[in-house]
N, C-alpha and C positions, 0 to 999 in steps of 0.2 A: 702354671698351676697356678689358680686362686689359692693363697696362701694366707691372709689376712683375717683374720678371727675377728669374728661378732663382737669382741671385748676389749677390740684394738681400732676401730671405726671412732670417728667424730661424731660425738652422741648426736649435736649439733643437724647433722643430717642423716638422722633416724627418725621416724617416726616415732610421737607418743602416744601411744596405748591407754594412759592415764584416765581420758573420759570416759573408758569403758570399765576398767577396773585398777586401780593404785598400786597393787600389786597381785602376787600369786596367794598371797595366802587369801585377799579379800575375794580373788575370784572363786577359791574353793570354800569359802563360808558360804559366797551367793549360789554355787551348785546347791549343795547340802539345803539352802530354803529354797529355792526354786521347786528341788524333788518333790520336799515338803508340802509347798504348797500345791504342784500338781494332783498329789496323792491329796490334798483337801478338798482341792477344787472337784475332783473327780467322784466324792465321797456324795457332795451339796447336789452334784448336780445330774448322777447318772440315775437313767428312770426316770427321768421328770422334763426331759422333752418334747413336750406335745401341744403347746402354746405357745404364741407370739412373745407375749410380756416373760415368761420364763427364758424364750431364748434368747432374747436381746440382752437378760441379767448375765443370761450365762457368757455369750459372747463378746461384752464388756469386758468380765472376768479372763476371758481364755486370751483375747486382745494383748491385756496387762502380760498372762503367762509365756503368751508366742513373743512379745517384747524382751522379757530377761531371758529367756532359750536363746535370741537373736542377739544379744550381748553377748551372750556367754561364750555360743560358737564361734561369733565374731574373733575375742580375745585369744580362744585357744587355736584357733587355724591361723591369724596374724602373727602368732607369738612362734610358730610352726616356719613358715613363711620366709620368715628372715634366716634363720638358721636352722636348718634340718637336723644338724649333729647336735642339738642342746640335748641333753636327758630330758632333763625339768621340763621345757617343752613339747616334747615326746610324751610324758607324763602327764603333764597337762590335754592335751589332744586325745589320749587316751583314755583319762577319768572323766572328760567332757562325755564323749563316746559312749559309754558305757551307761552314764547316768541320760542321756539322751533315748538310749535306745526304754529304759525302763520307763520314762516320760511318756515318749510316744505310744508305749502300748497302753500306758493308763488313759490316754489323751483319744484312744481311735474310739471310744464309745459314741462322740461328739458326733462325727458323720451316718457313722452305723445307726443313731438311733434315729439322726433327722432323717435317715433316707429310707428307714423301716416305716415312715408315717406313709400313710394311704396320697397320691400324687395331688386329690386337691387340698389335703390338709398342708403340705407342703408348700403348695402353689399361696396359701393363704396369709402361712404363716411369712414365706418371703415378701410377700405383696404386702404385708404390716410391718414389718420392719423399719425402723426409724434410719439404721445408719449401715445394715449390712446385706441388703438387696443384691450387690452385687455379686457376693461369697456366696448366699443362700442358691442364686441364679448356676453357678458354676457346679453346686453342687447338685441341682435338680437335673444339669446335665449327665453326670455322674452317676445318673441311678441306674441305668442300666445294667452296668459294668462295677453295681456293690457286690461283693460277697459276703458271706453271714458275717457277722459279728466276731465270731472267734476267731473266723478266718484274716480278718481285718488287723486284730488284735495281735497275732502271731506273724502277723509281714511287719505291722510295727515296728515289735521288739526284734526283729532281725536286721531293723535301718542299717545300723553301724557295719553289719557284716555284709550287707551289701553292697555297701558302698567300701569295703577293705579291700579290692580290686583295684579303684584308684590309688588309695594310700601304697599300695603293694607297689605300682605304677611307677609313681612317684620317688619311692625309698629305692629302688633298682635305678630309676633317672639321675637322681642326684646325688645317692649315697655310694651305690655297689659299682657305678662303670667307673673305669679307672682310665680317661686317654692319654695320660702320660704323654708324652713328645712326639710329634713329628720331626720330619728336617726340610729345611729350605735352605737352598743358597748357602749350604756347609753349615747349618748353624744349627741347634735343637732346641725348638719352639715349643715351652708347655701349652698344654690346651686340657680345656674343662668344656662345660655345654655351655657357660655362659660365656667366655669367651669365645667358643666355635660361634654362635648363632648370635651372640652383637657384635663380635669383630672381624672373626679369620674368616665369614663366610661373604662378606664383603668387601673384604682388602681388595686392594686395588691390584696387588702384585700377586699375577696368575700362579707362579710359581706356591707360594704361600699357600693361597687360597685351594687350589685343586690338591696339592698336597697333604691340608688340614682335611679335605673333604675325604679325601682316601682313607686318612688315620681313622676319622671319626665315622665313615662308614663299617671299615673294619672290626671298630672296637663295639658298634651297635650288634654288628652282624652274629657276634660270639653270644646275644642276651636277646637274641629275634626267637626263639623256642620258646623261653620264659614269659618274655612280651604279649606272644601271641596267645599264649595260655592265660595270660593273666587278661587279656582285653578277653576274649570268648567267654572268659566266668562271666563277664559283665554285661556282654549280648545273650549269652542265654540265659540269665535271671533275668533280662527283660521281657524274652521270649516268653518265661515260662509264664512268667504273670500275667501278660497280652493272653494268653490261653486263656487263664483262670479268669480272665476277666471278660472272654467273650469276642475280643475285637480278632478283626480278619487278617491282620501284619501287627508287626513291633510297630510297622514306622507310622500305622495307622494310630495306635497305640501310644507312643511320643509325641504326634503330632496335635493330639486330644487338648494333651494339657496348654497346648500354645494356641489354643484356640483357630489354628489353620489346616484351611484344607489343603487334600492332597493334590488338587490343582495346584493350588500356588506351590506348594513345594515341588512338584516337579517342574513346573514351567518356568521357577527359579536358575533351579539346576539345568534341565535341556536350553534354553534360549540362551544361560549366559555359556555352556561351553560348546556351542554351535557359532555364535552370533558373536563372540567378543575374540575366539582364538584367532583370525584373519588379522586384527588388529594387535594384539599382543605379540603373534610372529612377527609383524614388521617393525615391534619394540624389540622384541631380539635381536633380531638382523641388524638394526640399529646399534646397539647394544655391542654388537660384535665389530660392527663398521667403527663407532667411536675408540675399543679398548686395544684397537687392530690385534683381533685375535682370528688366528686360521682356521680354527673351528667353534661352532657354540657350544658348549659342553650345558649339561641342567647345574652342575654346581657354577655355573659363569651366571646365574638369571639375576641373582639381588646386588650384582655390582654396581656403582654409580655410571650413568651416562658420561662423565666429567667430573673424574676426582679432584681436580684442581680445585673443581666449586663445591667441596665436603669441608667446610670451615669447622672450626672447633668454636665451642662456645660454652659459656661459667654457668650454673644455676642461676646464678643472678643475670646474665643476660637473659637468658630463657624468659626469666620473668617477666624483664621487657620486652619481649615480643610476643607474648603473651596475653599480656594486657591491652598493651595495641592491638591486635589481631579479634580479640574475644571484647573490646569495650561495647561494641553494638550490642551485646546482648543487655548490657543497661546496669545500674546499680547495686542493685541486690547480688545478681548474679558477680561480679565483676567480687564482691565485698567476699564470697566464699574462697575465690579463685587468690586473694591476697593471704586469707586466711591460712590456706591452704600450702600456701610459702612460709607466712611467719609466724604460724604455729602450730607448725610441724606435724602438718597430716601426710606429708610423704616422705619415703625411706629411698634416696637417692644411693646409697652406700652401694659400693660392690662385696660382698664378703662369702666366705666361703660356706656353703652349706645352705644360701639364699636359691630361692626360685627364680626361674628363668622369668623371662619376657615379663610383661606388665601388666598389671589388673588394678580395680579400684573396689574398694569392701565399703557397703555403705549401711553401717548398722542404723536402723530404725530410729533410735535415740541419741546417738552422736552425731559428730562430725563424720565426715568418711575418711577412707583411708589408703592411700594409691606408694603402690609401689614400684619401683624401676630400678634397673641398676645403670647406674649414671657412664654412659661412655666417652662424654665430653661431643659426641658428633653433632651437627645442626638438626640432625633428623629428629633428636629428639625432644624440639619443641612441636614437632608432630603427635608423636609418641605421648608427651604431658599435655596437649589439646585434647588428645583421642580421651586419657583418663579421665579430664577436668570434665568434660563432657558427661559422661558416668556421674561424675563425682555433682557437678549442676543438676542433672536430672533429677536423680533419688535425693538431691538435699530439698529440691522443691517440692517432688512427688509424696517423701514422709511428713511434708510442714501440712501438706493440705490433703490427702488421703490417709485413712485409718490403715494400721498394721496391712491387713489384709489385700487393702485394694492399690497399697503402694508402688509394687513389682510390676512393671509391664512385662507383657511376653515375653520370650526371646525372640519371635518374628522380630519386635519392634527396639528391644534393647541396645541393639548396636547404633541404631539411627542418630542419639544427640552425637554421641563419640564421634562417628564419622563428619557428620555436619561441622562439627567444631573443629576438625583437619581441614574440611573446603573452607574455613572461615579464615583457618592460617596460611592457605594456600592463596586464596583472593588478594590476602592483605600484603604478602611477599609480592604477587607477581604487581602490586598497582607502585611497590618501594622502588621499582628500579627499571628502566631503559636498557641498560646492559643486555647483549641477548646473551652471554654466558651464564650472565645471573637467572635471566628469565628458562633459558633453557633450563638451569641445575632447578628452580622452584618447580618446572614441568613434571622434570624427570623424577622428581623427590615424589608430588602428587601420584603418579604412577608406579613410580616404586615401591612408595611409602605404604601410600592407601588404596591407590584400584589395584596394586598386582598383590597386597598382602589381602586386601578382604576379597576381593573378586575372582580374582586367580587362585591364590593358594590355599584360601578356605573352600571356596565355592570345588575346587577339584580335590578337598578334601570333603566335601560333601558326595558329589558324585562317587567316589569311594565308598565311603560310608553308606551311600543306598544301594551301592551292590553287595556289600557285607550284610546288611539286611536281608535284602532279597537273597541270599545264600541261605541266610539261617532261617528263613520263613520255609525255606525248600527243604527243611533240615539238617543242612551240614554243620560242620563242630567247622569254627576255624582252624587254623592250623598257619605256622610261617610262609611257608611255600603257594598258599592257597591266598593270602594276604600281600605278600610280595606280587604275584601277578595280577592282581585286581589292581594294584596299585600304580606298577608299571604302566599298563594297558591305559588307565584312565588319560596319566601324563602324557605316553605319548600318543595318544587322539589327540590332545590339545595341542600340544606343540608339534605336531608332523614330522617333517624332514627337518625341519627349522634349527631342531636340539639335537645334540647326539645325547643320549640317553648312557652316562656313564654307569657303569656295574656299584650299584650304593644307590641307585636315586628310587628305588623300587622300595628301598629302608624306610623312607622318608613316613609314611606309618608310624613308624618306631616314636615318633619325636613329639605327636599332638596331644595333650591330655584333653581334649575336647571331645574327643570319641567315648569317653568317660560321663559325660553329659547329656547323654541322649541325642537328641538332633540339633547342634549348635551351631555345626560349621557354617551349615549353610544361611544361616541367618545375620552373618557380615554382610553376603552380597545384600540381600532384603533390607537391612539398616541403611545400605550406602547408596542403595536408590533412593529411598526416602532424602535423605542426609543430601546429595546431589541435586534434586527438585528445590527440597528448602532453602538450601544456600543460594541457588540462584534466585530465588523469589527475595530472598534477602536482598541478595547484591544489585535488585531490582527496583526492590519496593520500599525497602529500608525497614524504616521502623513497626509500618502496620504490618511486615510478613514477620519480624520479630515477637511482634504481640502475641500473634497468633503460634508461633512456637513456643512460647513460654507458656502459654495455656496448656499446649499439649502436652509438653513436661507436668506442670502440676498434674495432669491426668491420672500420671502413673499409670497402674493397671484397672484403674474404672471401666475400660471400654475397650474394646477386642483392638487387636493390631490393624484392622481394615477401618475401625472406627477413630481410629487415632491419625491414620494418614490423612482420613477424610476432612479432619478437622484443619489438617495442614494444607487441603485444597488437593489431596492426591489422592488419584483412584488405582488402590491397588485392586481391582478385579479384573482389569482391562491388564494387556501386556503393553500397555503405552510407555508406562514410566519406566518399563528396565530396557527398553528399544531408546529409548530417549535419552537413559544413562549411559549404554553402552556405544551409541552416537556420539554425545560427550567425548567419551574416553577416545573414539577414533580421531576426534577432531584434536585433542593432545598430542596424539601420533601424531598426526601430521604436522602442525606445529614443532614439534621436535624435530622432524626430518626437515623441515623450511630453514628452522633457526641454525641445523647443523649445515648446512649448506649454505647458508647467511656466514657462519664462522670460518669454513674453509676448512672442517676437518676431515 
């Protein structure tokens, strides 16, 4: 079990949050000041939003307030993410949550007053706005679903209450669940969430891996009812709000904020689950062959094709790989990459209470912050390339867009990150003619990039869609129901190629994305754009890079379909998806040929 305390780690391998606030005292002082500014802002502008000039002045002031809240929220959440056992960090997030509810309620008049205007008047204000046409355009689209101002104010006041299930899920996951130890080869091996997901579930030793999965699943099982109840709270809240706002379904309600049609959403899930499955089943059989497994089980799907080519890597070596792979993106982009390493934008260490996985937070007014739990595996260069893709995207968007237009739709947000993974893969493939190394690289592209984004998250999306269908039909979620849905989704995809071990159905308990709306399917959407963009860069060089840089600068100033069009990709047809799936199939073909050539 990971017992290293946050106070015991090397500070040089942690991130530096001082660009946000020098210390907690500065945070609390600024929080109090920002709450006061919000109330003063409300007194100044409430009841006055009836002409373009006033609306423009109000939005200028509102942008400054939004930036301050963004800074506060990031400081609080980032502190907690590196140590959820820290009482002071828990206090920070609690204080921010309480203040945020108060501020959100006080600010709710903005949209309510604007949407109460006659349609022609609102359209006139939008057309006359110098900076905020996009913000007002989105508002116009929401007009049919806007509620009475007092209802909107009440809903805003409950913001932190509505997000509480996610906090409860995370607390259960990171603080309450104790996995203890499991036995393999006569030894007791300690385990927690980080060690299982970072190391043990990909361990090349079959007894270690399978015994770890058994203990992990058996322990999760004890919390399935609590976790199901927590998840049900989230989706029922979403269902209630969608009904209040007059949507036909929760899915339509959640898709509108992404500016994505139901057609694009369904196509993404349906096409991949049917057309990708045959390629991934071939990949699973290849894993079984090269790892000499009598049976291919669910818990074997994330192992390496060839464990002998899973070299270890230091943080310094990862920087060298990243610099060489991403250098085509240009000097400005690479300056951010260098700063991320040299100015402590990245939190590398493993310590007790740290969040699992990896993420990038990009406050509007400061540098980005990347969390990763460094395992020294070569695949970490793909993880870092991914998160630096988010950092590069929002660094450019924040510089070129106002705070309301900087963040792109969830449908697009994973494109810049997965594009960097493709650049890393292309660089590594050019570095060596050794068939074993080439096979490791291609296998990593599939297992790390495509399996993670096109399989893991896509199957989560298929599961999630069925969950919302059940909720729309009036169902309350329970652990048995969620287990049945998850088991059917993964069983249908893998068919008879993979044995569904008891506990595989509990995979739904491991994913925090379910508390973030329709997030899981967007990974495959982003990777579809990334695959075709990486192909363009590989073939066209700098002209394609420049197109991509312009897309990144655009942030959320355009819809996902428009952003993709800027990159030369037409998302209104199924051609990009089919081309991406065919590319994955060609990678599996290459793996099969290399394996035959190597002679294993």
